[in-house]
PALOTI-50908 format. One record per residue: residue in three letters; residue number from 1; x negated, y, z of N, C-alpha, C in turn. Coordinates in steps of 0.05 Angstrom, whole numbers, plus 5000, padded with zeros to 4 digits. Layout:
BEGIN
- Ala_NUM_X_Y_Z_X_Y_Z_X_Y_Z
...
//
This chain:
BEGIN
- Met_1_4379_2303_3968_4379_2307_3996_4395_2332_4004
- Ala_2_4393_2354_3987_4408_2379_3993_4438_2373_3991
- Glu_3_4446_2357_3972_4475_2351_3969_4485_2335_3993
- Ile_4_4469_2317_4003_4477_2301_4026_4480_2319_4051
- Thr_5_4461_2337_4054_4462_2356_4077_4487_2374_4075
- Glu_6_4493_2383_4051_4517_2400_4047_4542_2384_4053
- Asn_7_4544_2359_4044_4567_2343_4049_4571_2338_4079
- Thr_8_4548_2333_4093_4549_2328_4122_4560_2353_4136
- Ala_9_4551_2376_4128_4561_2401_4140_4591_2405_4135
- Thr_10_4600_2398_4112_4629_2400_4105_4645_2381_4123
- Leu_11_4634_2357_4127_4648_2337_4143_4652_2346_4172
- Gln_12_4634_2362_4183_4636_2370_4211_4662_2384_4218
- Lys_13_4673_2400_4200_4698_2414_4206_4721_2395_4210
- Tyr_14_4719_2372_4196_4741_2352_4199_4737_2335_4225
- Leu_15_4712_2330_4232_4706_2314_4255_4715_2329_4281
- Ser_16_4718_2355_4279_4726_2370_4303_4756_2373_4306
- Leu_17_4771_2362_4287_4800_2363_4289_4811_2347_4312
- Asp_18_4833_2356_4324_4846_2342_4346_4856_2315_4337
- Gln_19_4849_2294_4351_4858_2267_4344_4885_2260_4357
- Arg_20_4896_2279_4372_4923_2276_4384_4926_2251_4401
- Gly_21_4905_2246_4417_4906_2224_4436_4898_2197_4426
- Arg_22_4894_2196_4400_4886_2170_4388_4856_2166_4391
- Ile_23_4848_2141_4391_4819_2133_4394_4811_2118_4369
- Leu_24_4788_2125_4358_4777_2110_4335_4757_2090_4345
- Ala_25_4761_2065_4337_4743_2043_4345_4730_2031_4320
- Glu_26_4704_2033_4317_4690_2022_4295_4680_1994_4303
- Tyr_27_4692_1973_4291_4684_1946_4297_4660_1938_4280
- Ile_28_4639_1928_4292_4615_1919_4277_4610_1889_4282
- Trp_29_4600_1876_4261_4594_1848_4264_4571_1840_4245
- Ile_30_4561_1816_4248_4539_1806_4232_4550_1787_4211
- Asp_31_4543_1792_4185_4554_1776_4164_4537_1752_4157
- Gly_32_4544_1738_4135_4530_1714_4128_4502_1717_4118
- Ser_33_4494_1742_4112_4466_1747_4103_4449_1758_4125
- Gly_34_4460_1762_4149_4445_1774_4171_4446_1804_4170
- Ser_35_4464_1816_4155_4468_1845_4154_4491_1853_4171
- Ile_36_4494_1879_4175_4516_1889_4192_4539_1899_4174
- Arg_37_4563_1893_4182_4587_1903_4169_4603_1918_4190
- Ser_38_4621_1936_4181_4638_1950_4200_4663_1959_4187
- Lys_39_4684_1963_4204_4708_1976_4195_4722_1988_4219
- Gly_40_4738_2009_4215_4750_2023_4237_4780_2020_4239
- Arg_41_4790_2023_4264_4818_2022_4268_4826_2043_4289
- Thr_42_4851_2050_4290_4861_2070_4309_4874_2055_4333
- Leu_43_4867_2064_4357_4879_2054_4381_4894_2077_4395
- Lys_44_4912_2070_4413_4930_2090_4424_4921_2102_4451
- Lys_45_4899_2090_4463_4890_2102_4488_4860_2096_4491
- Ala_46_4848_2111_4510_4819_2109_4515_4813_2081_4525
- Ile_47_4789_2071_4519_4781_2045_4527_4766_2046_4553
- Thr_48_4774_2030_4572_4760_2029_4598_4748_2001_4604
- Ser_49_4755_1982_4587_4745_1955_4591_4745_1941_4564
- Val_50_4727_1921_4560_4727_1906_4535_4754_1892_4531
- Asp_51_4768_1886_4553_4794_1873_4551_4815_1891_4539
- Asp_52_4810_1917_4537_4829_1936_4525_4828_1934_4494
- Leu_53_4807_1921_4484_4802_1921_4455_4816_1897_4442
- Pro_54_4833_1901_4422_4847_1879_4410_4829_1861_4392
- Glu_55_4836_1836_4390_4823_1819_4370_4832_1828_4343
- Trp_56_4814_1825_4323_4820_1834_4296_4811_1813_4276
- Asn_57_4812_1818_4250_4802_1799_4231_4793_1813_4206
- Phe_58_4779_1798_4188_4770_1809_4163_4768_1787_4142
- Asp_59_4762_1795_4118_4760_1776_4095_4732_1764_4094
- Gly_60_4729_1740_4105_4704_1727_4107_4693_1718_4080
- Ser_61_4710_1716_4059_4701_1708_4033_4685_1730_4020
- Ser_62_4688_1755_4029_4673_1777_4019_4647_1783_4034
- Thr_63_4642_1767_4055_4619_1771_4072_4602_1746_4074
- Met_64_4608_1726_4057_4593_1700_4057_4598_1685_4083
- Gln_65_4621_1688_4095_4627_1675_4121_4651_1656_4120
- Ala_66_4664_1654_4097_4688_1637_4094_4694_1633_4065
- Pro_67_4708_1610_4058_4716_1606_4030_4741_1623_4024
- Gly_68_4745_1628_3998_4768_1645_3990_4795_1634_3996
- His_69_4798_1607_3997_4824_1596_4002_4831_1596_4032
- Asp_70_4812_1603_4049_4817_1604_4078_4798_1625_4090
- Ser_71_4804_1650_4082_4784_1671_4085_4784_1687_4111
- Asp_72_4806_1685_4127_4807_1701_4151_4787_1692_4172
- Val_73_4771_1711_4181_4753_1707_4204_4760_1727_4225
- Tyr_74_4761_1718_4251_4770_1734_4272_4747_1749_4286
- Leu_75_4752_1774_4294_4733_1790_4308_4742_1792_4338
- Arg_76_4725_1781_4355_4730_1782_4384_4711_1801_4397
- Pro_77_4720_1824_4407_4702_1844_4420_4687_1832_4444
- Val_78_4662_1839_4445_4645_1830_4468_4632_1853_4483
- Ala_79_4630_1876_4470_4618_1899_4483_4627_1924_4467
- Tyr_80_4626_1947_4480_4632_1972_4466_4614_1995_4476
- Tyr_81_4610_2015_4459_4591_2036_4464_4602_2063_4455
- Pro_82_4595_2085_4468_4604_2112_4458_4594_2116_4430
- Asp_83_4611_2128_4413_4605_2132_4385_4591_2159_4381
- Pro_84_4565_2160_4374_4552_2185_4371_4559_2200_4345
- Phe_85_4573_2188_4327_4581_2201_4302_4609_2214_4305
- Arg_86_4628_2201_4317_4654_2212_4321_4657_2225_4348
- Arg_87_4641_2217_4367_4640_2228_4394_4667_2226_4409
- Gly_88_4671_2243_4429_4695_2242_4445_4698_2214_4458
- Asp_89_4722_2204_4459_4728_2178_4470_4726_2155_4450
- Asn_90_4717_2162_4426_4715_2142_4405_4692_2122_4411
- Val_91_4694_2098_4401_4675_2077_4409_4666_2060_4385
- Ile_92_4643_2048_4389_4632_2027_4371_4637_2001_4385
- Val_93_4649_1982_4371_4656_1956_4384_4639_1934_4371
- Leu_94_4623_1920_4387_4609_1897_4378_4626_1872_4381
- Ala_95_4629_1857_4359_4648_1834_4359_4634_1809_4350
- Glu_96_4643_1786_4362_4634_1760_4352_4654_1750_4331
- Cys_97_4644_1733_4313_4661_1722_4291_4670_1694_4298
- Trp_98_4696_1689_4296_4707_1663_4302_4725_1653_4279
- Asn_99_4725_1627_4275_4742_1615_4254_4770_1611_4265
- Asn_100_4790_1607_4247_4817_1605_4256_4824_1578_4270
- Asp_101_4804_1559_4270_4808_1534_4285_4797_1536_4313
- Gly_102_4789_1560_4321_4780_1564_4349_4750_1558_4353
- Thr_103_4735_1554_4331_4706_1549_4333_4691_1574_4325
- Pro_104_4667_1578_4336_4651_1601_4328_4643_1599_4299
- Asn_105_4644_1621_4284_4634_1621_4257_4605_1612_4256
- Lys_106_4596_1599_4235_4569_1587_4235_4547_1608_4237
- Phe_107_4553_1633_4232_4534_1655_4234_4536_1669_4261
- Asn_108_4553_1659_4278_4557_1671_4305_4537_1658_4324
- His_109_4513_1668_4325_4492_1656_4343_4494_1668_4371
- Arg_110_4509_1688_4375_4512_1700_4401_4525_1680_4421
- His_111_4545_1666_4411_4560_1648_4428_4542_1628_4442
- Glu_112_4524_1615_4428_4506_1595_4440_4485_1608_4457
- Cys_113_4475_1632_4448_4455_1646_4463_4466_1654_4491
- Glu_114_4491_1662_4492_4503_1670_4517_4505_1647_4536
- Lys_115_4510_1623_4526_4511_1599_4543_4484_1595_4556
- Leu_116_4462_1597_4541_4436_1594_4552_4429_1615_4573
- Met_117_4436_1639_4567_4430_1661_4586_4446_1657_4612
- Asn_118_4471_1649_4610_4487_1644_4634_4476_1621_4650
- Ala_119_4467_1600_4636_4456_1577_4650_4431_1583_4666
- His_120_4417_1604_4658_4391_1611_4671_4392_1639_4684
- Lys_121_4416_1647_4693_4418_1673_4704_4400_1677_4728
- Ser_122_4396_1656_4744_4380_1659_4768_4351_1666_4762
- Glu_123_4342_1662_4737_4314_1669_4730_4311_1699_4725
- Lys_124_4333_1713_4721_4333_1742_4716_4313_1749_4694
- Val_125_4317_1737_4671_4298_1741_4649_4303_1768_4636
- Trp_126_4281_1782_4632_4282_1808_4618_4269_1805_4590
- Phe_127_4281_1818_4571_4269_1820_4544_4265_1849_4536
- Gly_128_4245_1853_4520_4241_1879_4507_4233_1875_4479
- Leu_129_4247_1886_4459_4242_1881_4431_4230_1906_4418
- Glu_130_4209_1903_4402_4196_1924_4387_4204_1922_4358
- Gln_131_4224_1937_4350_4235_1935_4323_4220_1952_4303
- Glu_132_4205_1940_4285_4192_1954_4264_4209_1954_4239
- Tyr_133_4207_1975_4222_4223_1977_4198_4210_1996_4179
- Thr_134_4218_1995_4153_4206_2011_4132_4227_2028_4119
- Leu_135_4221_2052_4111_4239_2070_4098_4235_2070_4068
- Phe_136_4257_2069_4054_4257_2071_4025_4276_2093_4016
- Asp_137_4271_2105_3992_4290_2125_3982_4313_2110_3968
- Gln_138_4332_2125_3957_4356_2112_3945_4349_2098_3919
- Tyr_139_4324_2102_3908_4316_2088_3884_4297_2065_3890
- Asp_140_4296_2057_3915_4280_2034_3925_4250_2039_3923
- Asn_141_4241_2064_3924_4213_2071_3927_4207_2076_3956
- Val_142_4183_2068_3965_4177_2073_3993_4179_2103_3998
- Tyr_143_4193_2111_4019_4200_2139_4024_4174_2156_4027
- Gly_144_4172_2177_4011_4150_2196_4014_4125_2189_4000
- Trp_145_4123_2164_3989_4099_2156_3975_4097_2170_3948
- Pro_146_4073_2174_3937_4071_2187_3911_4085_2170_3890
- Lys_147_4099_2182_3872_4113_2168_3851_4093_2154_3832
- Gly_148_4096_2128_3830_4079_2112_3813_4051_2107_3824
- Gly_149_4047_2115_3850_4021_2111_3862_4023_2103_3891
- Phe_150_4001_2106_3905_3999_2097_3933_3986_2119_3950
- Pro_151_3993_2120_3975_3979_2139_3993_3951_2129_4000
- Ala_152_3937_2144_4016_3910_2136_4024_3913_2110_4041
- Pro_153_3892_2094_4043_3893_2069_4058_3901_2073_4088
- Gln_154_3910_2052_4100_3919_2053_4128_3896_2063_4146
- Gly_155_3904_2077_4167_3885_2088_4185_3896_2112_4200
- Pro_156_3905_2133_4186_3915_2157_4200_3945_2157_4207
- Tyr_157_3959_2135_4199_3988_2136_4201_3999_2126_4228
- Tyr_158_3986_2107_4241_3996_2096_4266_3996_2119_4287
- Cys_159_4021_2124_4298_4025_2146_4317_4015_2172_4306
- Gly_160_4016_2176_4280_4006_2199_4266_4022_2224_4272
- Val_161_4009_2247_4267_4022_2273_4270_4013_2290_4247
- Gly_162_4032_2303_4233_4025_2321_4212_4034_2312_4185
- Thr_163_4037_2331_4167_4045_2326_4139_4025_2307_4126
- Gly_164_4035_2287_4111_4018_2268_4098_4011_2244_4115
- Lys_165_4017_2246_4141_4012_2224_4160_4037_2211_4169
- Val_166_4059_2226_4171_4084_2215_4179_4106_2224_4159
- Tyr_167_4126_2208_4156_4148_2213_4137_4175_2210_4151
- Ala_168_4194_2228_4145_4222_2225_4154_4225_2226_4184
- Arg_169_4209_2243_4197_4212_2244_4226_4240_2253_4234
- Asp_170_4254_2269_4217_4281_2278_4223_4300_2254_4226
- Val_171_4297_2234_4209_4313_2210_4211_4308_2195_4237
- Ile_172_4283_2193_4245_4276_2178_4269_4285_2192_4294
- Glu_173_4282_2219_4294_4291_2234_4318_4322_2233_4320
- Ala_174_4336_2234_4298_4365_2232_4299_4374_2205_4310
- His_175_4360_2184_4301_4367_2157_4311_4362_2155_4340
- Tyr_176_4339_2166_4349_4332_2165_4378_4355_2177_4395
- Arg_177_4364_2201_4387_4386_2214_4402_4412_2198_4400
- Ala_178_4417_2187_4377_4442_2171_4374_4442_2147_4393
- Cys_179_4419_2134_4395_4417_2111_4413_4421_2119_4442
- Leu_180_4409_2142_4451_4412_2151_4478_4441_2158_4484
- Tyr_181_4455_2171_4464_4483_2178_4468_4500_2153_4471
- Ala_182_4494_2132_4456_4509_2107_4457_4503_2090_4482
- Gly_183_4483_2098_4497_4476_2082_4521_4458_2059_4516
- Ile_184_4444_2059_4493_4425_2039_4487_4400_2043_4503
- Glu_185_4388_2022_4514_4363_2023_4530_4339_2026_4511
- Ile_186_4340_2048_4495_4317_2053_4477_4295_2065_4494
- Ser_187_4271_2052_4494_4250_2060_4512_4228_2075_4498
- Gly_188_4229_2078_4471_4208_2093_4458_4209_2089_4428
- Ile_189_4193_2106_4414_4190_2104_4385_4161_2110_4378
- Asn_190_4152_2102_4354_4126_2110_4344_4124_2105_4314
- Ala_191_4108_2121_4301_4101_2115_4273_4083_2091_4272
- Glu_192_4086_2074_4252_4070_2049_4251_4046_2051_4232
- Val_193_4032_2029_4228_4007_2028_4214_4010_2035_4184
- Met_194_4031_2024_4172_4036_2030_4144_4052_2056_4141
- Pro_195_4044_2074_4123_4060_2099_4121_4089_2093_4113
- Ser_196_4107_2109_4125_4136_2105_4122_4146_2081_4137
- Gln_197_4130_2071_4155_4139_2049_4172_4140_2059_4201
- Trp_198_4162_2053_4215_4166_2063_4242_4174_2040_4260
- Glu_199_4175_2046_4286_4183_2026_4306_4199_2040_4328
- Phe_200_4220_2026_4337_4233_2034_4362_4233_2010_4381
- Gln_201_4233_2015_4406_4233_1994_4426_4259_1995_4442
- Val_202_4271_1972_4447_4295_1970_4464_4289_1951_4487
- Gly_203_4296_1960_4511_4292_1943_4534_4276_1957_4556
- Pro_204_4272_1944_4579_4280_1916_4583_4310_1914_4587
- Cys_205_4321_1892_4576_4349_1885_4579_4350_1856_4589
- Thr_206_4371_1851_4604_4374_1824_4617_4391_1806_4599
- Gly_207_4381_1782_4594_4397_1762_4581_4409_1770_4554
- Ile_208_4435_1765_4552_4450_1769_4526_4451_1799_4518
- Glu_209_4447_1817_4537_4448_1846_4530_4426_1853_4511
- Met_210_4404_1838_4510_4382_1845_4492_4391_1843_4463
- Gly_211_4403_1821_4456_4413_1817_4429_4434_1837_4422
- Asp_212_4453_1842_4440_4474_1861_4436_4463_1889_4429
- Gln_213_4445_1898_4446_4435_1925_4443_4418_1929_4418
- Leu_214_4403_1908_4411_4387_1911_4387_4404_1913_4362
- Trp_215_4425_1897_4361_4443_1898_4337_4457_1925_4335
- Val_216_4465_1936_4358_4478_1962_4357_4458_1984_4349
- Ala_217_4433_1982_4360_4412_2001_4352_4406_2000_4322
- Arg_218_4407_1976_4311_4403_1973_4282_4426_1986_4267
- Tyr_219_4451_1981_4276_4474_1994_4263_4471_2024_4263
- Leu_220_4463_2035_4286_4460_2064_4288_4438_2074_4269
- Leu_221_4417_2059_4266_4395_2067_4248_4405_2068_4219
- His_222_4420_2048_4211_4431_2048_4183_4450_2071_4179
- Arg_223_4467_2077_4199_4486_2099_4197_4472_2126_4196
- Val_224_4452_2130_4212_4438_2155_4212_4423_2159_4185
- Ala_225_4409_2138_4176_4394_2139_4151_4413_2144_4128
- Glu_226_4437_2134_4129_4457_2138_4108_4462_2168_4104
- Glu_227_4462_2183_4125_4468_2212_4124_4445_2227_4111
- Phe_228_4421_2215_4112_4397_2228_4100_4390_2217_4072
- Gly_229_4406_2198_4062_4400_2186_4037_4376_2168_4037
- Val_230_4371_2156_4060_4348_2138_4063_4357_2109_4068
- Lys_231_4343_2090_4057_4349_2062_4061_4330_2050_4082
- Ile_232_4340_2031_4098_4325_2018_4118_4319_1989_4110
- Ser_233_4294_1981_4111_4287_1953_4105_4275_1940_4130
- Phe_234_4286_1916_4136_4275_1900_4158_4259_1877_4147
- His_235_4251_1878_4121_4236_1856_4110_4208_1855_4123
- Pro_236_4199_1830_4130_4173_1829_4144_4148_1835_4128
- Lys_237_4151_1835_4101_4128_1843_4084_4140_1858_4060
- Pro_238_4148_1883_4065_4162_1898_4044_4144_1905_4020
- Leu_239_4117_1906_4025_4099_1911_4003_4076_1891_4003
- Lys_240_4070_1880_3980_4047_1862_3978_4021_1878_3979
- Gly_241_4000_1865_3985_3974_1878_3985_3964_1884_4013
- Asp_242_3945_1903_4015_3931_1908_4040_3947_1928_4058
- Trp_243_3972_1921_4063_3989_1937_4080_4001_1919_4102
- Asn_244_4003_1931_4126_4015_1916_4148_4044_1908_4143
- Gly_245_4051_1884_4152_4079_1876_4151_4094_1888_4175
- Ala_246_4119_1879_4178_4136_1890_4199_4146_1867_4217
- Gly_247_4143_1870_4243_4151_1850_4262_4172_1860_4281
- Cys_248_4179_1842_4299_4196_1849_4322_4185_1835_4346
- His_249_4162_1845_4355_4148_1834_4378_4167_1832_4402
- Thr_250_4166_1809_4415_4186_1803_4436_4172_1799_4463
- Asn_251_4178_1818_4481_4166_1817_4508_4185_1803_4527
- Val_252_4173_1786_4543_4189_1768_4560_4179_1768_4589
- Ser_253_4197_1768_4608_4189_1767_4636_4211_1755_4653
- Thr_254_4205_1735_4669_4224_1725_4688_4218_1737_4715
- Glu_255_4235_1734_4734_4230_1745_4761_4205_1734_4773
- Lys_256_4200_1708_4769_4175_1696_4779_4150_1708_4766
- Met_257_4152_1714_4740_4129_1726_4727_4123_1755_4737
- Arg_258_4145_1768_4745_4142_1796_4754_4133_1798_4783
- Ser_259_4133_1775_4798_4126_1775_4826_4096_1769_4829
- Ala_260_4086_1773_4853_4057_1768_4859_4050_1740_4851
- Gly_261_4027_1737_4837_4019_1711_4828_4033_1701_4803
- Gly_262_4049_1719_4790_4065_1711_4768_4050_1702_4743
- Ile_263_4024_1708_4742_4008_1699_4719_4009_1668_4716
- Lys_264_4012_1654_4738_4015_1625_4737_4039_1617_4720
- Tyr_265_4061_1631_4723_4085_1624_4709_4084_1633_4680
- Ile_266_4069_1654_4675_4064_1663_4647_4048_1642_4633
- Asp_267_4027_1632_4646_4010_1611_4633_4027_1585_4628
- Glu_268_4044_1578_4647_4062_1555_4643_4080_1559_4619
- Ala_269_4091_1583_4616_4109_1589_4594_4094_1587_4567
- Ile_270_4070_1597_4566_4054_1596_4542_4048_1567_4534
- Glu_271_4043_1550_4553_4039_1521_4547_4064_1509_4535
- Lys_272_4087_1516_4545_4112_1506_4534_4117_1516_4506
- Leu_273_4111_1542_4502_4114_1553_4475_4096_1540_4454
- Ala_274_4072_1534_4463_4053_1521_4444_4064_1494_4434
- Lys_275_4078_1480_4450_4088_1453_4443_4112_1455_4423
- Arg_276_4125_1479_4422_4148_1481_4404_4143_1503_4383
- His_277_4118_1506_4375_4111_1528_4356_4128_1525_4330
- Lys_278_4129_1502_4319_4143_1498_4293_4173_1505_4296
- Glu_279_4186_1496_4318_4214_1502_4321_4219_1532_4324
- His_280_4201_1546_4337_4204_1575_4340_4200_1589_4313
- Ile_281_4180_1581_4298_4175_1594_4272_4199_1592_4254
- Leu_282_4214_1570_4256_4238_1567_4239_4259_1588_4245
- Leu_283_4259_1598_4270_4279_1618_4278_4269_1646_4279
- Tyr_284_4244_1650_4271_4231_1676_4274_4232_1694_4250
- Gly_285_4250_1689_4232_4255_1707_4209_4248_1696_4182
- Ala_286_4265_1703_4162_4260_1694_4135_4235_1709_4123
- Asp_287_4220_1695_4107_4196_1706_4094_4174_1714_4114
- Asn_288_4176_1703_4138_4156_1710_4158_4128_1700_4152
- Asp_289_4127_1679_4135_4101_1668_4126_4086_1688_4110
- Leu_290_4099_1707_4097_4086_1728_4082_4072_1748_4100
- Arg_291_4081_1749_4125_4070_1768_4145_4049_1754_4163
- Leu_292_4056_1729_4172_4038_1715_4190_4016_1701_4175
- Thr_293_3996_1716_4167_3974_1705_4150_3948_1704_4165
- Gly_294_3947_1714_4190_3922_1715_4204_3907_1742_4199
- Arg_295_3919_1759_4182_3908_1785_4176_3928_1806_4185
- His_296_3920_1831_4184_3938_1854_4190_3951_1851_4217
- Glu_297_3935_1845_4237_3944_1843_4265_3964_1821_4269
- Thr_298_3961_1799_4256_3979_1776_4260_3963_1750_4264
- Ala_299_3976_1731_4276_3965_1704_4277_3975_1689_4252
- Ser_300_3966_1664_4249_3975_1648_4227_4002_1634_4234
- Ala_301_4019_1632_4215_4045_1618_4219_4041_1588_4225
- Thr_302_4018_1577_4216_4014_1548_4218_4000_1539_4244
- Ser_303_3991_1558_4260_3976_1550_4284_3984_1569_4307
- Phe_304_3982_1558_4332_3989_1573_4356_3964_1582_4370
- Ser_305_3965_1607_4381_3942_1617_4396_3952_1637_4417
- Ala_306_3936_1642_4437_3943_1661_4458_3918_1674_4469
- Gly_307_3920_1699_4478_3897_1712_4488_3904_1738_4502
- Val_308_3886_1748_4518_3889_1773_4532_3882_1796_4513
- Ala_309_3900_1815_4510_3896_1839_4493_3889_1832_4464
- Asn_310_3897_1809_4455_3891_1800_4428_3915_1802_4410
- Arg_311_3914_1823_4392_3937_1827_4374_3936_1809_4350
- Gly_312_3916_1792_4348_3915_1772_4327_3923_1745_4337
- Ala_313_3935_1744_4361_3944_1718_4373_3974_1716_4371
- Ser_314_3984_1691_4373_4013_1686_4373_4025_1699_4397
- Ile_315_4012_1695_4420_4021_1706_4446_4000_1724_4457
- Arg_316_4007_1749_4464_3988_1767_4476_3995_1772_4505
- Ile_317_3976_1769_4522_3979_1777_4550_3966_1805_4553
- Pro_318_3981_1825_4560_3970_1852_4562_3947_1853_4582
- Arg_319_3927_1870_4577_3904_1872_4595_3913_1878_4623
- Ser_320_3932_1896_4626_3942_1904_4653_3954_1880_4668
- Val_321_3968_1863_4653_3980_1839_4666_3959_1820_4676
- Ala_322_3938_1816_4659_3916_1798_4668_3902_1809_4692
- Lys_323_3900_1835_4694_3886_1849_4716_3902_1847_4742
- Glu_324_3929_1852_4739_3946_1852_4763_3956_1825_4771
- Gly_325_3954_1805_4752_3962_1778_4758_3992_1774_4759
- Gln_326_4007_1792_4746_4036_1789_4744_4047_1808_4722
- Gly_327_4072_1802_4713_4084_1819_4693_4099_1805_4671
- Tyr_328_4088_1806_4646_4103_1795_4623_4083_1786_4602
- Phe_329_4093_1773_4581_4077_1766_4558_4092_1776_4533
- Glu_330_4077_1778_4511_4088_1787_4486_4085_1766_4465
- Asp_331_4108_1757_4453_4108_1739_4431_4107_1755_4405
- Arg_332_4085_1754_4391_4080_1771_4368_4089_1758_4342
- Arg_333_4100_1734_4343_4107_1719_4319_4133_1728_4306
- Pro_334_4154_1737_4321_4180_1744_4307_4177_1766_4286
- Ala_335_4191_1762_4264_4191_1781_4242_4211_1804_4248
- Ser_336_4210_1825_4233_4228_1848_4236_4257_1841_4230
- Asn_337_4262_1820_4214_4289_1814_4206_4302_1792_4223
- Ile_338_4291_1786_4246_4302_1765_4263_4331_1770_4271
- Asp_339_4345_1748_4277_4370_1751_4293_4361_1749_4322
- Pro_340_4364_1771_4337_4354_1770_4365_4367_1749_4383
- Tyr_341_4391_1741_4376_4404_1720_4392_4389_1693_4388
- Leu_342_4380_1687_4364_4365_1663_4360_4338_1663_4374
- Val_343_4325_1686_4372_4298_1688_4383_4298_1688_4414
- Thr_344_4315_1706_4426_4316_1706_4455_4327_1679_4466
- Gly_345_4345_1667_4450_4357_1642_4458_4337_1619_4459
- Ile_346_4321_1616_4438_4302_1594_4438_4279_1599_4457
- Ile_347_4271_1624_4462_4251_1630_4482_4261_1622_4510
- Ala_348_4285_1630_4516_4297_1622_4542_4299_1592_4545
- Glu_349_4308_1579_4523_4310_1550_4523_4283_1536_4528
- Thr_350_4262_1547_4515_4236_1534_4517_4222_1539_4544
- Ile_351_4223_1563_4554_4208_1569_4579_4223_1563_4604
- Met_352_4250_1560_4602_4265_1556_4627_4280_1529_4627
- Gly_353_4276_1513_4606_4288_1486_4605_4313_1486_4589
- Glu_354_4317_1464_4573_4339_1461_4555_4365_1453_4570
- Ile_355_4388_1460_4558_4413_1449_4567_4427_1437_4543
- Ala_356_4442_1416_4548_4452_1399_4526_4471_1414_4507
- Asp_357_4487_1433_4518_4508_1445_4501_4499_1471_4488
- Ala_358_4474_1478_4490_4464_1503_4477_4435_1500_4469
- Asp_359_4431_1489_4445_4404_1485_4435_4401_1503_4410
- Met_360_4383_1523_4411_4381_1542_4389_4369_1529_4365
- Ser_361_4354_1508_4368_4343_1493_4344_4367_1481_4329
- Lys_362_4386_1469_4343_4409_1458_4331_4427_1480_4319
- Glu_363_4426_1503_4332_4442_1526_4322_4432_1534_4294
- Phe_364_4406_1534_4290_4394_1541_4265_4402_1520_4244
- Gln_365_4402_1494_4252_4409_1473_4233_4438_1476_4225
- Arg_366_4456_1484_4244_4484_1488_4238_4488_1510_4217
- Glu_367_4472_1531_4219_4474_1553_4199_4465_1543_4172
- Ser_368_4445_1525_4171_4433_1517_4146_4451_1498_4130
- Leu_369_4471_1486_4143_4488_1467_4130_4505_1479_4107
//
């Protein structure tokens, strides 16, 4: 850790050098395993619109996105954000992946999700995602845990304060500031139930912006943790045994739900979700069955349930929403490793009606081929 801190300090004197009018753009994208990749390029002027950003490409055979004999995959910029690491006019560029025949790469779920969101713009759907994650050291031990042993049982760690109750707060605080600098709608953070497990919340965001912002927030988390020598895991059950898993609870609200009497539309949405439980579970994260056991504040993966203030249900209606008769609902089924485009897409599809050219269930089948 001391060596990493020293190297970071040394780097700072170079980061302050004059770039002589050039702009550094770090392109980020989602690879074939659901991880984030990135590479940087130099541009000649400051960016004022996504249209200023050139299309680029990469070797898809090295990212599980293309065969070696036809490996070029194109990066099409869709959004950009201020870069908290390089600062100045430098930017982080979120890009979609496209094949050279003009079709979206099979791991490009944003393309179909955006169709759905555009088709239902009039509903003004808001999403808020609660991203849980677990910290590991560089040797794959849970960060801060006793070597060869375990900490005390769960209890004092959730929203904990003090040595022995929270771990790596410096990493979490650094990530928080990085997100704010980049313009991410990060709405809060907290230590989670399992020691060395944390959560940050992003939203509310409208439509496609939810998926965009969560992916960029994840990129920022990995980059910040890299500087501290810490690994980030989004696995939904990183440790077996009597420890909580990690989810990405998804809060949803349409304009009708937020208006007076909106509880009626929340109830209607829950009825629709109940009918497509299996289709949703397919898109709600790999290994999610290890987490959705009916224990540790989860419902069962095999059955659907809903309730007011019930954290053991598939869908939770907050107590305040039930009291006021309007607001939002929380889908507690999604795992921490979800692709937010798939999850927000199928929720929009289910509660607001399907359209023929954008079905997230078919999108998942396309990826599986």
